N, C-alpha and C positions, 0 to 999 in steps of 0.2 A: 492571358490575364492582363490587367492594367499595369501600367508602368510603375505605379507607386506601391509600396508595401502597406497594406491596410492594417490598422490596429483595432479594427472592430472586434469586440468580444461578445460572447453570448450574453443576452440580457440576464442580469442577476436574478436568480430564482427567489421566490418568496420562501421564507422559512417554513418548514413543515412542522406539523404538530409533533409532540413528543410521542411515544409509542413506536409503532412499527416503522421500519425504514421506508422512506418514500421511494417511488419509482424513479429510476435514473432518467434525467431529462436530456433531450437532444434538441438543438436549435432547429426549428423547422425552416425550410428554404424560404418560404414567403414571409417569415418573420423579419427577414433582412430587407431594408429598403432598396439595397442594390439589386436584389433578386426581383423585387416587384417592378422596378423601373426597367430592368432588362427584359422581363417578361412582356411588359407593355410594348417595348420597342420591337421585340421579336414578333409578337402577334400582329402589330401594324405592318411590319415588313412582309410577313407571310400573306396577309390579305392583299397587299398592294402588288406583290410579285406576279401572280397569275394574271391580274388585270393589265399590268404593264406588258408582259410578254405576249398576252393575247390580243394586243392592239386596241384595247379599250381607250376611250377618250381620257386625256390627261387629268381632267377634273375629277375622275373617279378614283385614281390612285395617287394623285399628287398630294392631297391632304393626308393620306395614310403614310406616305413617305415622310411628310413633315412631322407627323406624330412620332414616327420611328427615330427621326433625327433628334427631336426635342426630348423624348423620354430617355433615350440612351445617352445623349450627349450633354444634357444641361449640367449635371454634377461635375464631370471632369472639366467642362469648359469653365465653370465657376471656380473650381480649384486652380485651374491654370491661370485664370485672370488674377486671382489672389496672389499666386506666386509671382506673377509678372509685376504686380504692384510692389512686391518686396524685392524687386530687381533680380529675380531668379526665373529661369526658363524651365517650366515643367514640361516634360516630354509628352504628357497627356494633351497639352495644348497643341502640340504638333499634330497629333492624331485628329483633333477637331478641325484644325485649319486645313489639313489634307482632305477631310471629308467635305467641308464646305467648299474647298477649291474644286473638288470633283463635281459637286453639284453645280457650281458656277459655270462650268464648261459643258454642262449637259449630261454628265455621268452621274445622274441622281441615284440610279440603282446601285452603282459601285460605292458611292459615298454612304448610302444607307447600309449596305452590307458591312462596310468597315465599322460603322457605328454599332450595329447589332452585335458583331463579333466582339467588339471592344467592350460593350456593356455586359455581354454574357460572360466574358472572361473576368470582368470585375466582380460579378456576382459569384462566380466560382471561387475566386480568391477570398471574398468576404466569408463565404460558407466554410471554406477550409480553415480559415483563421478562427471562426466561431467554434467549429467542431474540435479544433485543437484545445480550446479552453474548456469545452463542455465537461470532459471527464473529471477534471479537478474542481471546477467551479461548482459541480454538483454536490460537493461536500457541504456547501451552505444549506442544502436541503436537510441535512442531518441535524442541524442545530435547532432545538425546540424553540418555539416562540414564547413560551411561558415557563415559569419555574415556581416551586413552592418555597417561599422564604419564611424562615422562622425567626420571630422577634418576640422577646419576652414571653416565650412559651406559646405564642399564638402563631398560627399558620395563615399565610396570605398568598394568593396567586398573583404574580407580578410578571410583566414582560421581562424576558431575559436581558433585554437592552438596559433595563433599569437596575440590574444587579451591580453592586459595587464590591470592591475588594474588602474582605472581612465579613461579608454577609454569610449567614448560615442557611444552607439550602437543604431541603428534604427531598431525597430521590427515592421514590417507591419502586418496588419490583416492576419491571416492564417499561419503565420510563427512561427517557434519554436525559443525560446530564446536561444542565444548562450552561455551565461555565467551567473553565479549568480551575482546579482547586485541590484540596487535600481532605481526605476522609478523617473526620474527628470522632465519629461514632458509628457503630454498626459494621456489618460485613456482608459482602455480596460478590457474586461473580459478574464481572463486567466484560461485555463483548466490545473490545476496542480495535477490531480488525480494520475499521475505517481509518484509524490513525497509524497504528503500528503494523498492521497486516498479520497479527497473530491469529492463527486459525482457531484457537480455543479460548474461551473466556478466561479471564485472569481474576484470581481471588483478590479482592480489595478489602483491606482492614484499616484500622486507625493508623494514620501516618502515611498511607499510600497516596500517591498522586493520581488524579483522574482527569480526563480530557472532556471538553464540551463535545456533544454529539455522540458519545459512546453510550451503549445501551446497558442499563443495569438489569441483570437477570434475576437473581434471587436475593432476598434480604434488603431491607431498607437501609439507606445510607444518609448520614448527615455530613454534608460537604461544606467546608469553609472556602469561600471563593478567594482564589489567590491571584486572579488576573481579570482585568476588565474584559467582558464578553467580546468587545470589538477587537481585543488583542489576543484572543484565544489562538491556540495552535491551528485550528481549522481556518479561522479568518486570515491568519498570517500565511498559511499555505496558499489560499486563494490569491492574496495580494502578491505573493512571490510569483505565481504563475502569470498573473496579469502583467507584472513588471517584466518577466522574462519574455513575454510576447511583444513587448514594446522596445526591448533593448536591441541593439544592432551589433553584429559581430564585426571584427576588424576587416574582414573581406568586404562586408556590406558597406562599411564606412569608406573604404578605399574606392569602391565603385561609385558611391555618391559624390566623392570628391571630384572624380573625373566626369561625372554625368553632366554637370553644368557646362563645362568646357566642350564636351562632346556635343551637347544639344546646340550650343551656339555654332559649333562647326557644321552641324547638320543644316542649320538655317542658312549659313553662308554658302555652303555647297549647293543647297537647293536653289538659291538665287542664281548661282553660277550655272547650274544645269538648265535653268529656265532662260537666263539672259544670254549666254554665249551662243546657243543655237539660234535664238531669235535674232541676234546681231548678224548672223550669217544667212538670214533669209528663211529660217524655218517657220512653219505654220504656227500661229499663236496657240491654237488649241492643242496641237501635238506637243509643243514645247511645254505648255502648262501641265498637260497630262503626264508627260515624262517627269516633270519636276515634282508633281504631287506624288507620283509613284515612288520616286526617289526618297522623298521625305518620309513616307510610310515605312519603306523597307529598311532605311538607314537608322530609324529610331531604335534606341537601345532598350526596349521594354524587356526583352528576354534576358538581357544582361543584368538589368536592375533586379529582376526576380530570380536570378540564379542562386542567390545565397540564402535568403530567409526561409522559403518553404522547406528545404531539407532540415534546417536547424530547428525550426518551430515544430516540424513533424517529429523530429527526434526527441525534443523536449516533451511533447505530448505522449509519445510511446513510453519514454522512461517514466513519466508520471503514472501511467497506468500500471507499471510494474513496481511501483513503490520507490522510485528514485526521483527526487525533486531537484532539477537543475535550475539554478537561480536566474540564468540569463543566457542569451544566445552567445555572448562572449565566453561564458563558462563552458557551454557545450562545445564550442570550437576548441577551447584550450584543453579539454579532456582528451581530445584526439591527438594532441601534440606531445603528450608525455612520453618519455623514453626510459624512465626508471621509476620505481615505486619505493616508498618507505611506509612501514606499518607500525602502528602502536600495538601493544599487547593486550592489556586489560580492557575489556569492552569492545575490542576490535577482532583480534584473533581468538580471544576467549570471550565467554559470555558475561564476564564481570561478576559472576555469582559463584560462591564456593559450593562444592559438593563433597560428601564423605567418600573417600577412595579406599580407606582401610580401617579396620577395627582390630586393635591389638590388646587382648586381655593379658594381664600380667600373670605369668606362670605362678600357680599356687594361690591365686586370688579367689578361686572358687566360683568364678563367673565365666560364662562363655561369651562369644561375640554378640549374640542377640541380647543377652541379659545386660551386657555392658552398654550397648547402644540404647536399649530401652531405658536404663537408668539415666543416661545422659539426656535423652530426649524428654523424659519426664521433668527433669530439673530445668531444662532450657525452654520448655513449652510456653511459659508465660512471657518469655523475652522476645523482643522485636529485633535483636541483633542478627545480622546476616548469617553469622556462624550458627546461631541458635536455630534459625529457620532451616539451614542445611541439615543439621542433625535431626530435627523433627521430621523433615521430609524423608531422610534416609530410613528412619524407623518406620514411618508409614509405608514406604515402598516395600519394606520387608513384612508388612502386616503385623507389626509388633503392637502390643497393648501399651498405651502411654498412661501411666498411673497418675491420679490426681496428686497435687502437692500442697503443702502448707508452708507458711513462713518464708515465702519466696523473697529473696533480696538480690540485687544486682549491683556490683561495684565496677565502675568503668575501668577497664584495663586489667581487672582481676578476675572477672568471670561472675558466675551466679552460684547462689547457695539456696537449697530448698530441702524441706523434709519430705522424703518419699517413703511411704510405708513405715513411718515412725523412725527413720534413720536419716541423718544429715548427709546430703550428697552435694559435693562441690564440683563444678566444671569450670576450668580456667585454662587459658592458653599457656603452653609451655614455652620456655625460652629457646627458640630455634630460628633466630632472625635470618640466618644465611641459608636455610634449607629451601628446597623447591616446594615444600609442603608446609601447611600450618598444622601444628600438633596441639591437640587439646588433651589435658589430663583429667581423669575422672577419679575422684576419691569418695569414699564412704566412711563416715565417722573418723576422718583423718587418715584412713588407710588407702594407699594408691591401688586402684583396681585395674587400670590400664590406660591406654591412650587411643585417640581417634586422629586419623590423618585426613586433612581436607585440602583440596586444591581447587584453583579456579578452572572451571570446566572449559576445555577447548571446544570451539565451535565445530559442528559436524562438517561444515563446508570450508573450514580454514585451509586445509591442504589443497583441495581443488581450486580455491580462489587464488592462492599464491602460485600454484602451477600455471593457471591461466594468465596471471600477470607476468610471470616469467616468459611465457610464450609470446605475449604481446610486445614486451619491451626488449626481449633478448637478454635480459639480466635478471637474476633472482632479486626479490625485494630485500630491503634492509629492515631489520627489526630495531625500532627505537622505543625503549621502555624505561620508565622510572623504577621498575621492580628490580629485585636483586638478580644477580647473574645466574644463580641456579634455576630459578623459575623461568627466566628468559631462555636459558639453554634447553629446558624441557620443551617449551613451546616451539623453539626453533627446530629442534630435532624432529618434532612431529609434523612440521609443515615444510621441511626441506629448505629452510633458510640457513645460510652460512654466515652472513654478515650480521652480527648481533652487537648492539650497544646498549648496555644495561646501566641502571642507576642514574638515569638522566633526569635533570630538572627540566621544566618547560623551556627555559632559555637554552639549555643544552640541545634539545630537540631542534629548536630553531637554527642553531649554529650548524647542526648536522645537515639540515636541509639546505642551508645557504652554502655550505661547503660544496655540495654537489652542484648547486646552481652556478657557483663560480667556476666549476670545472666544465661548464657548458652543457650540463644535463638539465632536462626539464622534468622536475620531480612531481610525482603524484603522492601526496601524503594522505593516509587514511587513518583517522582517529575517532575517538568517541565524543568529541566536541566539548569536553570539559577542560582538563588541563592541557589538552592538545590544541586549544584555540590559537595560540601564537604560531605553532607550526603549520596549522591549516591555512592561516593567513599568509605565511611566508612562502609556501610552496607555489609552484607554477599552477597547480590545480589541487584543491583540497576537497576530500569527500569525508563526510561525517556519518558515523553509524548512529542512527536516530535514537533508538532505545528510550530510556526514561528521560533523558535530557534533550528531547527533540527541540525544545524552545531555544536553548543555547546553540544547538547545532544549526538551526535556521539562520541565526545571526552571523555565524562565523564562516561556514564552508561554502564552496562553490556549488556543491551538490550534497543532498542528504538522503541516505538510504533509510527511508521511513520504516520499511518492513524488517530492518535489521538483518538482512541476508547478505553475507559477505560476497557471495558469488555475483551479486548485482553490480559490484564494482567493476570487474573486468567486462561484464556485459555492457555497461554504459560506456566504457571506453571503446569497445568495439562499435557500438552504435554511433558514437561521435566520429570515429574514423570513417564509417560508412557515409555519414552526413558530409564529411569533408570531401570524400571521393565524388559524391553526387554533385557537390558544388562545382568541382573541377569539370565534371561531365557536362553540367548545365552551361558553364561558361564556354566550353568547347562547342556545344551544339549551337548556342546563340551566336558565337563568332562565325561559325561556318554558314549558318543561314543568312546572316547579315551580309557577309562577303559575297556569297553566291548571288543573292538577290540584287545587291547593288551593282555588281559587275554585269549581270544580265540586263539591268535597266540602262546602264551606261553604254554597253557595247552593242546589245541587241535591242529587242523591243519586248519589254515585260508588260503584259496586260495588267491593268490596275486590279481587277478582281483576283488574279493570280498572286499579285504582290501582297494584297490584303490577306489572302488565305495563307500565304507563306509566312508573313510576318506574325500574324496573330496565332497561326498554327504553331510556330516555334515557341511563342510565349506560353501557350497552353501546354505544349509538350514539356517545357522546362518546369512549369508548375506541377504538373502531374508526376513528373519524375521525382520531384522533391517529396511529394505526398506518399511515395512508395514506403517511406519510413514509418508511416502510420500502421502498417501491417504487422500482425503478430510475428510473422516470420523474420522481420527485421530485427527483433529483439533476440530471438533464439539462434539466429545464424551465427556460425563461427567465422 
C-alpha cells in the first residue's frame, strides 16, 4: 500500500424512495480514481514487459513504460511536491524519486515495476477504506427523498430536506419515516431494525419517538418533526463513521511525528550510500543503483500503515454488529481498559417495568387474574410506563380488558375509572425502600390487592458481566442512582459484589475518578442520559443506545445501537485484537526494513527484489489489518 493513510470514502449514495428497503450498495473498484489509474499503469506495464524481454525495439515498449510511469506516479508525485512546498518530506516522493532514478540509469523495467506495485497498493488501500465506510454509509439509502407534509388540513408532497422542526408529517402504511420526531396521532408497528437492531416491529402510538428511515408497517401515523432531517440519527451516524475514518490513534500520531525525521534520515543516508562508494572509485551506475535500492527498502511505508488498517477494520466490523465507535482513538482506548463500572437502569436492566407478582387480598373475593384484569382495564387509557406494564401483563395472560368510563389520572396518585359500573382506583403504594414497585388496586374504596413490578433484568446481563470480569480480571462495579434494595437484587443476579447505590450523576463521576486516580483505566457503561458525565470522565465510555440514541451519540466513545449488552465485551475484545495486530504489523515492517537494508549495504540486493520486498511487506501489513473485517473477528473469544 502507499505510505499515506487515505481518507477516501465511498461516494455518498442518493436517497432512495420511501417504501421498500433499497439494496445495499458496495463501492465498485473502478469507481475509485486510484483504481483506474493503477489499472492503466498495470495494463501499460504488462503490454511493455513481453516486448522488452523479447528483444523488441525500444520504440515499441518505451512509450508503454512511459504511460505506466505517468498513470501510476503522477498523483503521489503531485502530493509529494505539495508536501515539499509546505516544507515536509512525503515518503511517497521518495518512491517516485527512486523510480525515476532507476529509469535514469537504464533500469526502466525495475522503475516501472515499482510504480505499478506502488499504484496497485494505493488502489487496494483506497478500496479498503471505501468498503469500511460502505456498510454504515448505506444507511443514507434508507432515508426517503420525499414526505407528505400536512398544513391547515391540506397534504403536500415535499422533499424531506425541506422539512423543518414542528412540521406535521403523514406517514402511511408501508412508507418510510422522513424525519426524526414524535407521533402525535395514530398507531402503527414500525420496523426500526436499521436504527436499534430490534428484530420485531415496535408499536408506536401518540407520544412515542420515531426515527427517519424506519419503516411504518400498519396504521397511518402523524409525526411532529422534532429534528432537522440533516441532523437525524441516521445522518449523524454517517457523520460519525466518516469522522472516525479520518481520526488518528495515538500510535499513528506517534509514528507520524517520527516519520518526517526518519524520511530526512533516509535521504541523508541515501546520499551517503551513493557518495561514499563513489568517492572510493565505485562505478557510477552501480553506486546509484545501490542508493536507489536503499531509498526504496528503507522507506517506512509499512510502518506508516501499521496502525490505521486494523483500527479502521475494527470500527467497520463493530458497526456491522450494532456498535458505533466514534474514532480510531476511541477504538484504541477500548482495548486499554482494565476495570469496568456499570449503570443499572437501562444498562443491566431494560429500563422498563414488568409485573412480577399479583397478590389478591384474602377475603377480597377476586383471584389473581380478576385482580390483574381490573387493574389493566383502569390503566388501559394511561400512557404511564407502569400502566403499560400492567396492560401488557394482562394481555400476556390472555385476559379480557373491559371498557371504562370516566377515566381520570392524577400525577403521583394513580388513575381512577369506572369498570363495569364500579369505581376502580390503581395507585402506587408507599414502599420507597423496596426492590419492587407496589401498586394498590381498590374497588369502590375497598382494597382488593396489590401488584408488584420490577425493572426487568436484561437476559444478557449476567453473561456480559462475566465476560467483562474475564477480560479485566476484576468484577465490574455497579454504580446506580436507584435505592440499595433494587441495586442489590440486580447485583446478586449478575454476580457483582461491589455495589454503590443512591448516587447522583456527580457521585458516579467521583467514583470513576477515584479508580482513575488509583491507576486504573475505567470502562463506564451507561444509558447515555444521566450517565453522560461519567461516560465523559471514564477512560472509555460505552452508551446503550435505546430510545435516547441521539444523546448517546454526543457523549460516549462508543454506542451500542442494538442495545445488546454482550456487545460491550465483544467490542473490547475486538479492540484488543486490533492493538495486537498493530504490534504485529510494526514488528513485520521493522524486520523487513532491517533485513532489506542490511542486504543492500552488506551484499548486493537486486532492485526488483528490493521493490518486491518493500511493497510486499506494505501489502502484507495492510492485509493483516483487514483481517478484522471478517465475521470471525467479532465472534472470537
